[in-house]
NUFI-413188 format. One record per atom (N, C-alpha, C): y, z negated, x negated; residue in one letter. Coordinates in steps of 0.001 Angstrom, whole numbers, padded with zeros to 6 digits, always signed. Atoms other than C-alpha are relative to their C-alpha. Last residue first. Example, Ala and Ser with C-alpha at 12.3 -4.5 7.8 and 13.67 -1.06 7.14 Angstrom:
2
-001190+000060+000820S-001060-007140-013670S+001090-000730+000770S-001190+000000-000890A-004500-007800-012300A+001200+000000-000900A
This chain:
206
-000320-001134-000869G+034251+059838+020391G-000166+001318-000715G+001112-000146-000938K+032430+057252+018248K+000221+001223+000891K+001136-000498+000788Y+034979+057798+015470Y-001202+000244+000920Y-000248-001426+000229N+037849+057406+017954N-001180+000646-000737N+000117-000621-001319E+036408+054054+019085E+000202+001513-000119E+001433-000085-000265I+035901+053072+015438I-000239+000666+001359I+000559-001099+000802V+039526+053965+014722V-001509+000142+000210V-000485-001328-000409D+040841+051883+017611D-000705+001116-000765D+000626-000322-001279E+038681+048802+016908E+000380+001408+000455E+001386-000360+000311L+039766+048809+013241L-000734+000400+001283L+000879+001117+000348T+043350+048807+014458T-001392+000521-000325T+001100+000165-000944E+045662+051822+014326E-000901-001137-000472E-000376+000956-001040G+048807+051238+012256G-001096-000204+001032G-000336+001325+000541I+048540+054285+010019I+000455-000907+001137I-001437+000247-000133E+046985+057126+012022E+000286-001401-000503E-000357+001266-000622F+043551+058190+010834F+001514-000120+000050F+000743+000033-001261I+042206+061689+010140I+000237-001323+000723I+000510+001302-000472P+044819+062338+007475P-000786+000139+001299P-000319+000109-001432S+045082+065906+006120S-000596-001293+000531S+000938+000851-000737Y+045245+065997+002310Y+000462-000082+001452Y+000803-000890-000841D+046898+068324-000190D-001105-000788+000697D+001421+000254+000215V+049437+065831-001517V-000795+000836+000995V+000860-000145-001170M+053078+066920-001787M-001480-000151-000384M+001335-000444+000433C+055485+065613-004426C-000927+000025+001219C+000031-001449+000195N+058993+065479-002974N-001371+000543-000398N-000444-000709-001204L+059047+061989-001446L-000168+001509-000124L+000892+000356-001103Q+056958+060228-004094Q+000347+000766+001270Q+001298-000650+000240M+058772+062101-006847M-000957-000284+001160M-000162-001422-000315L+062139+061051-005379L-001323+000753-000172L-000132-000112-001453D+061072+057395-005365D+000093+001464+000421D+001341+000194-000559L+059878+057700-008967L+000015+000121+001523L+000765-001212+000313A+063236+059160-010014A-001407-000089+000589A-000498-001055-000888N+065078+056337-008214N-000782+001298-000208N+000499+000319-001344S+062886+053768-009972S+000440+001059+000996S+001425-000346-000033A+063565+055432-013339A-000592-000251+001382A+000117-001461+000076E+067335+055354-012765E-001460+000437+000104E-000491-000569-001264D+067281+051728-011606D-000187+001512+000019D+000988+000317-001024L+065101+050675-014550L+000394+000598+001350L+001149-000879+000216E+067395+052483-017009E-001085-000221+001063E-000408-001357-000378K+070471+050726-015556K-001183+000964-000131K-000130-000004-001459R+068791+047310-015702R+000356+001392+000506R+001346-000045-000580L+067699+048054-019275L+000038+000015+001526L+000576-001325+000235Q+071261+048897-020348Q-001368+000137+000663Q-000714-000959-000859S+072751+045787-018765S-000610+001390-000116S+000364+000349-001379V+070115+043570-020393V+000636+000985+000972V+001303-000614-000258K+070630+045390-023721K-000472-000293+001425K-000222-001443-000099K+074350+044478-023682K-001310+000720+000349K-000647-000237-001295K+073516+040847-022952K+000225+001495+000247K+001014+000187-001036I+071058+040839-025871I+000584+000281+001381I+000842-001192+000044Y+073726+042291-028177Y-001066-000072+001099Y-000776-001094-000593N+076167+039587-027102N-000819+001297+000033N+000057+000126-001453R+073551+036909-027801R+000750+001123+000701R-001312-000389-000510D+073094+038065-031392D-000051+000022+001528D-000174-001424-000318Y+070002+036184-032516Y+001408+000234+000558Y+000118-000786+001233D+068961+032914-034125D+000175+001498+000246D+000779-001222-000225I+070125+030598-031357I+000063+000868-001255I-000828-001214+000018T+071240+027159-032500T-000892+001215+000234T+000801-001214-000185T+069721+023789-031664T+000934+001196+000045T-000839-001176-000243V+071367+020665-033057V-000902+001218+000077V+000715-001271+000030Q+069552+017332-032808Q+000942+001142+000357Q-000961-001028-000417E+071055+013969-033686E-000683+001356-000172E+000028-001204+000840I+068119+011573-033829I+001038+000969+000553I-000543-001261-000519D+068539+008061-032500D-000139+001129-001015D-001305-000361+000545Y+066264+005179-033522Y+000432+001337+000581Y-000534-001284-000474R+063272+003302-032171R+001361+000245-000634R-001377+000061-000517Y+061310+000536-033930Y+000451+001404+000380Y-000619-001306-000267T+057609-000014-034422T+001428-000205+000478T-000374-000256-001403V+056311-003190-036017V+000666+001378+000102V-000478-001380-000178Q+054486-004098-039216Q+000249+000242+001489Q+000867-000810-000852E+054294-007875-039632E+000596+001403+000153E+000844-000876+000813G+055904-009589-042608G-000960+000861+000805G+001281+000680+000210D+057220-012475-040502D-000958+000850-000826D-000220+001199+000828A+060805-011210-040862A-001297-000734-000303A-000974+000979-000518N+059769-007810-039531N+000071-001207-000924N+000539+001356+000061F+058110-004959-041455F+001066-000954+000516F-000701+000886+000938K+059020-001449-040360K-000707-001361-000014K+000599+001322+000220E+057410+001566-038657E+000864-000803-000977E+000482+000193+001369A+059180+004591-037200A-000570-001415-000101A+000607+001305+000288T+060127+006031-033821T-000461-000035-001451T+001084-000042+000968G+062490+008797-032738G-000569-001389-000203G+000468+001288+000519S+064729+009319-029690S-001156+000206-000972S+001358+000308-000431V+066739+012429-028954V-000451-001276-000690V+000537+001197+000660I+070486+012993-029053I-001390-000234+000562I+000524+001070-000851S+071675+016484-028195S-000463-001170-000854S+000204+001234+000761E+073619+019447-029496E-000507-001063+000957E-000313+001294-000625K+073421+022924-028040K-000281-001145-000966K+000152+001053+001002S+073402+026613-028925S+000384-001326+000648S-001216+000259+000777K+073082+028704-025789K-000320-001044-001068K+000064+001077+001004L+070176+030343-023957L+001318-000144-000756L-000444+001265-000587Q+070956+032390-020830Q+000019-001147-001020Q-001442-000085-000248A+070829+035766-022589A+000557-001302+000561A-000704+000218+001265M+067394+034860-023963M+001519+000014+000179M+000178+001403+000367M+065992+034493-020437M+000777-000329-001273M-000811+000767-000959E+067456+037840-019416E-000099-001490-000294E-001398-000050+000445F+066019+039362-022616F+000909-000780+000938F-000125+000816+001212R+062483+038225-021707R+001454-000063-000468R+000203+001415-000371R+062712+039538-018141R+000190-000919-001203R-001186+000482-000714L+064219+042818-019385L-000140-001475+000353L-001045+000247+001007V+061427+043338-021929V+001236-000588+000672V+000447+001152+000801S+058781+042939-019214S+001050-000374-001043S-000192+001203-000826R+060712+045253-016868R-000413-001254-000759R-001435+000322-000016R+060982+047929-019566R+000246-001312+000764R-000318+000505+001346K+057205+047770-020062K+001484-000387-000070K+000534+001365+000075N+056653+048066-016290N+000296-000622-001367N-000911+000850-000758N+058938+051117-016216N-000451-001462-000050N-001194+000176+000825M+056897+052736-018973M+001002-000933+000689M+000384+000860+001127A+053661+052177-017011A+001215-000293-000882A+000152+001358-000542I+055275+053610-013854I-000317-000975-001135I-001345+000483-000321M+056470+056678-015766M-000049-001425+000542M-000654+000342+001269S+053026+057133-017310S+001399-000550+000244S+000560+001270+000484D+051419+056961-013853D+000651-000443-001303D-000412+001106-000856F+053742+059652-012456F-000471-001350-000547F+001172+000741-000412N+053253+062105-015305N+000424-001267+000725N+000037+001364+000530K+056245+064406-015436K-001213-000714+000550K-000434-000048+001400N+056221+068180-015077N-000076-001377-000658N-001437-000025+000290G+054186+067979-011879G+000293+000067-001486G-000507-001369-000107S+050574+068984-011121S+001473+000111-000369S+000169-000720+001266N+048997+065778-012417N+000571+001421+000019N-000757+000677+001062K+050354+063628-009598K-000074+000762-001318K-001443-000163-000242A+049198+066073-006926A+000816-000595-001139A-000348-001409+000207N+045660+066343-008313N+001500+000226+000142N+000084-000269+001435N+045380+062553-008620N+000384+001442-000316N-001150+000663+000635I+046610+062082-005049I+000015+000308-001490I-001185-000795-000348A+044109+064657-003717A+001250-000576-000655A+000049-001256+000756D+041237+062969-005565D+001249+000840+000237D-000216+000330+001408T+042224+059559-004185T+000012+001255-000865T-001427+000282+000172L+042546+060969-000657L+000325-000308-001456L-000748-001257-000144K+039091+062557-000770K+001483-000216-000283K+000309-000811+001179S+037518+059324-002100S+000780+001314+000023S-000700+000633+001124M+039259+057193+000525M-000210+000811-001279M-001415-000330-000117E+038099+059619+003229E+000807-000581-001163E-000141-001436+000230D+034466+059387+002093D+001477+000406+000035D+000157-000229+001443L+034631+055616+001815L+000202+001469-000346L-001153+000571+000704L+036016+055360+005346L-000066+000288-001494L-001124-000907-000275V+033372+057703+006773V+001243-000467-000752V+000246-001223+000774D+030614+055686+005105D+001146+000988+000162D-000410+000321+001373I+032169+052504+006544I-000238+001198-000916I-001420-000332+000123F+031821+054113+009995F+000511-000288-001420F-000101-001444+000216K+028031+054043+009654K+001446+000427-000215K+000621-000301+001298I+028088+050271+009188I+000110+001484-000328I-000919+000454+001044L+030542+049822+012084L-000550+000365-001385L-001109-000962-000002T+028360+051907+014395T+000986-000339-001111T+000514-001225+000641N+025347+049814+013413N+001067+001086-000055N+000066+000198+001458I+027338+046661+014207I-000495+001247-000716I+001364+000277+000453D+028203+047883+017712D-000029-000077-001529D+000763-001159+000474Y+031862+047711+018645Y-001372-000476-000460Y-000312-001171-000824P+034267+045436+020526P-000739+001262-000435P-000785-000975+000757L+032557+042368+019022L+000239+001227+000861L+000106-001375-000505D+031438+039478+021204D+000909+000902-000815D-001256-000655-000368E+031149+036316+019129E-000253+001434+000468E-000845-000351+001143K+027740+034695+019177K+001220+000770+000493K-001168-000826-000316K+025653+032842+021722K+000780+000287-001278K-001278+000627+000316L+022307+031552+020521L+001146+000970+000241L-000636-000855+001011I+019369+033144+022314I+001396-000555-000241I-001463-000126-000014V+017439+030391+024089V+000435+000962-001107V-000382-000955+001049E+013763+030191+025063E+001500+000261+000128E-001085-000944-000332E+012911+027073+027031E+000297+000895-001198E-000472-000718+001189N+009894+024779+027232N+001068+001016+000412N+000314-001426+000071E+009724+022634+030328E+000509+000579-001323E-001124-000905+000284A+009572+018831+030382A-000485+001446-000052A-000640-000419-001250E+006889+016774+032130E+001153+000977-000221E+000868-000864-000818A+004648+016603+029062A+000681+000526+001253A-000124+000624-001322Y+007356+015229+026753Y-000667+000922+001012Y-000400+001400+000143S+007036+015801+023008S+000029-000727+001342S+000792+000612+001070K+005098+019043+022996K+000276-001489-000106K+001280+000457-000556K+006558+020024+026343K-000852-000744-001018K-000142+001351-000555R+010057+020195+024799R-001349-000581+000459R+001356+000450-000353L+009226+023166+022583L+000033-001443+000506L-000057+001458-000131H+012728+024711+022573H-001341-000509+000531H+001008+000380-000986N+012170+028271+021373N-000067-001518+000036N+000633+001310+000135Q+015313+029466+019636Q-001038-000190+001104Q+000702+000388-001227K+016499+033044+019120K-000708-001333-000254K+000890+001157+000155T+019110+033845+016515T-000583-000390+001350T+000174+000646-001310T+020666+037311+016395T-001017-001124-000179T+001334+000512-000343T+022003+038615+013088T+000011-000532+001435T+001011-001023+000330I+024885+040763+011838I-001434-000488+000254I-000329-001311-000560N+027873+038945+013321N-001108+001029-000187N+000090+000052-001463E+026466+035435+012807E+000260+001359+000642E+001405-000160-000383T+025890+036224+009125T-000150+000047+001514T+000454+001140-000794Y+029643+036657+008656Y-001424+000258+000499Y+000227+001143+000895S+030395+039031+005772S-000474-001242+000757S+001392+000013+000473L+029894+042092+007995L-000319-001213-000876L+000870+000181-001168V+033146+041412+009875V-001456-000138-000448V-000189+001384-000450G+035005+040953+006571G-000885-000318+001193G+000894+000817+000829L+033526+044212+005300L+000101-001473+000371L+001377-000354-000355A+035168+046024+008214A-000995-000851-000785A+000293+000593-001309K+038445+044180+007701K-001440+000266+000409K+000071+001459+000177S+038486+044991+003964S-000356-000693+001319S+001279+000290+000644L+037682+048653+004706L-000191-001504-000172L+001052-000239-000998L+040575+048890+007170L-001368-000363-000573L-000019+001126-000942N+042907+047265+004625N-001083+000147+001064N+000529+001162+000731T+041894+049799+001954T-000060-001219+000915T+001451-000163+000044L+042451+052636+004448L-000675-001172-000714L+000517+000189-001353Y+045981+051343+005151Y-001529+000100+000026Y-000028+001444-000288N+046788+050957+001448N-000608-000300+001369N+001000+000605+000885Q+045707+054558+000796Q-000098-001507+000250Q+001293-000253-000626L+047707+055743+003815L-001132-000634-000819L+000045+000861-001193E+050844+054113+002429E-001360+000133+000685E+000177+001368+000499F+050143+055724-000954F-000094-000978+001175F+001395+000129+000428S+049619+059103+000757S-000285-001396-000538S+000839+000191-001186K+052916+058744+002625K-001456-000215-000402K-000360+001314-000557K+054792+058278-000656K-000887-000330+001195K+000677+000980+000845L+052960+061233-002193L+000253-001413+000528L-000719+000369+001218T+054136+063351+000716T-000811-001031-000784T-000838+001188-000207I+051629+064834+003154I+000702-000333-001313I-000707+000495+001194M+049966+068241+003417M+000839-001223+000381M
């Protein structure tokens, strides 16, 4: 059994391991061997033909072992995901719903914080119009525009809501932290967080 918090850390770790494994397989040079036959004799009778295998990066594990290990990773990720879902659904409160609600509060808070900073203001901006000059030609001229911008909402109320939302977010975050620490996940890790891809493949081979 591990805590929900630990299971999330393990989930991220397994995801990173899978990304690294797929990254190795994404390079053609890592999964192929190129052999060249230099046919020098064809162009120059005194030269010798030569067979060359192009050098590639030495990996600390066999590619076939890595491919088979990915199956193990996927299997463990699936087991862990199922165990997390079972643990989250066993409590009185739905973990995912609480996170979703917290995200909604955070979106409202960001908007209200911006609104709390706005103030009514006066400014002078520039405008243009057309007129006829002394020669009867139509020309453009510039003029000042006095501009007054006022907020259409109760700024004090917004400030009050900002304080309230910050408090609610803190309380919800603390509750989520406690759930992650107290909620137990029925899963036994076979990997230690922090081990490199080379380490876990070596253990897998053993």
